[in-house]
C-alpha positions as CSV (number, residue, x, y, z in Angstrom):
1,M,102.3,88.9,141.9
2,E,100.3,92.0,141.2
3,D,99.4,93.2,137.7
4,L,101.9,95.8,136.4
5,P,99.2,98.3,135.3
6,C,97.5,98.1,138.7
7,L,100.8,98.7,140.4
8,C,101.6,101.7,138.2
9,V,98.3,103.2,139.1
10,R,98.7,102.6,142.8
11,V,102.2,104.1,143.1
12,G,101.3,107.1,141.0
13,Q,103.2,106.2,137.9
14,A,100.2,106.4,135.5
15,R,98.4,109.6,134.5
16,E,96.5,108.3,131.4
17,I,95.3,104.7,130.9
18,Y,94.5,103.1,127.6
19,I,92.8,99.8,127.6
20,V,93.4,97.3,124.7
21,V,90.2,95.4,124.0
22,S,88.6,93.2,121.4
23,G,84.9,92.6,120.6
24,E,85.0,89.2,122.3
25,M,82.7,88.9,125.3
26,M,85.4,88.1,127.9
27,A,87.6,91.0,126.6
28,M,84.8,93.4,127.0
29,Y,84.0,92.0,130.5
30,V,87.6,92.4,131.7
31,A,87.8,95.9,130.2
32,N,84.6,96.9,132.1
33,N,86.0,95.6,135.4
34,T,89.3,97.4,134.7
35,C,87.3,100.6,134.2
36,K,85.6,100.1,137.6
37,G,89.0,99.9,139.2
38,I,90.2,103.0,137.3
39,L,87.2,104.9,138.5
40,K,88.3,104.5,142.2
41,F,91.6,106.1,141.4
42,A,90.2,108.7,139.0
43,E,88.2,110.2,141.9
44,T,91.5,111.5,143.3
45,G,92.0,113.5,140.0
46,R,95.4,111.9,139.3
47,I,94.5,109.5,136.6
48,R,92.0,109.2,133.8
49,L,90.8,106.7,131.2
50,A,92.3,108.1,128.0
51,G,90.5,105.7,125.7
52,L,90.2,102.3,124.3
53,I,92.4,100.6,121.7
54,C,90.8,97.9,119.5
55,N,92.9,94.8,118.9
56,S,90.5,93.3,116.3
57,R,89.6,89.7,116.4
58,K,87.3,90.0,113.5
59,V,84.1,89.8,115.6
60,N,80.9,91.0,113.9
61,N,80.3,94.7,114.5
62,E,83.4,94.8,116.6
63,R,84.4,98.4,116.0
64,E,80.9,99.7,116.6
65,M,80.5,97.7,119.8
66,I,83.8,99.1,121.1
67,E,82.9,102.7,120.1
68,N,79.5,102.3,121.9
69,F,81.3,100.8,124.9
70,A,83.7,103.8,125.0
71,K,80.8,106.3,124.8
72,K,79.1,104.6,127.8
73,L,82.4,105.0,129.7
74,G,82.6,108.7,128.7
75,S,85.7,107.9,126.6
76,Q,86.5,107.2,123.0
77,L,88.1,104.6,120.7
78,Q,91.6,105.9,120.1
79,A,92.9,103.4,117.7
80,A,92.1,100.1,116.0
81,F,94.4,97.4,114.5
82,A,94.1,93.8,113.4
83,K,95.3,91.0,115.7
84,S,99.0,90.6,115.2
85,Q,101.4,87.8,115.8
86,I,103.9,90.4,117.2
87,Q,104.1,90.2,121.0
88,V,105.3,93.1,123.1
89,Q,107.3,92.2,126.1
90,I,107.2,94.4,129.2
91,P,110.4,94.4,131.3
92,N,109.8,92.9,134.7
93,I,110.3,96.0,136.9
94,L,109.0,94.2,140.0
95,K,112.1,92.2,140.6
């Protein structure tokens, strides 16, 4: 099954994309790969990376790392919050 965000981009449902990331290595790696995918669709002018949201995992210099990462992407850190036990459930619209 395809990722919901990817599907929304492909079918034209998304205009702005926010990536939630922490300062952990794998989270930054995945965010970077996601940005590469966004770039393909951004060339059409229909979507853009609106910014990063930091879901803090209390990594040393986390906020600064994400701010620098955002600058390298030509974007910015839009919000930051501490890791929460609250989970958001997205309805399964693919069924």
